[in-house]
C-alpha positions, -999 to +999 in steps of 0.1 A: +629-397-580+636-432-585+666-452-581+680-490-584+690-507-553+710-540-557+720-563-528+743-592-536+759-615-506+756-649-492+719-662-487+704-661-449+673-652-431+664-615-427+680-596-457+651-586-475+633-577-442+664-554-431+666-537-462+631-531-466+629-518-432+656-494-437+636-481-465+604-477-447+618-457-418+631-431-444+597-434-462+613-447-495+588-468-514+594-502-531+583-499-569+594-531-582+615-559-565+634-590-579+650-615-559+667-648-564+695-669-549+721-682-575+745-712-559+740-700-521+743-665-532+713-639-528+709-615-554+680-588-553+672-557-575+645-527-562+635-500-582+623-474-555+608-441-554+624-415-533+604-385-538+585-392-505+619-392-484+632-365-463+668-383-470+685-369-499+701-397-525+736-394-513+726-401-474+705-432-485+736-446-504+761-439-477+735-455-450+727-487-471+766-491-477+773-491-442+740-515-435+755-539-464+788-539-446+773-543-412+750-575-429+783-587-449+763-581-484+774-556-509+744-528-511+747-502-541+722-473-552+723-460-583+700-434-599+673-445-623+686-422-654+722-433-646+710-472-647+692-469-676+721-451-695+745-477-686+722-504-698+710-489-730+722-507-762 
């Protein structure tokens, strides 16, 4: 099962490292990643595969939101099918 993770906030050292470490600890594979810095704001999107994870999507969503709060960034998680449906023309 794939999901889309977005991370948005002020740019600083360690954002990618902390998010990717969180995912690795839960055996969530990063399939694709894109990140940029726009006017000092860090923006990252990841497509991840949760099929090997023992954590349910809802649990990952909740824990990532908590991590985002601790890091002072916004982290959201959306099932790939929902994301695709929202962005279909």
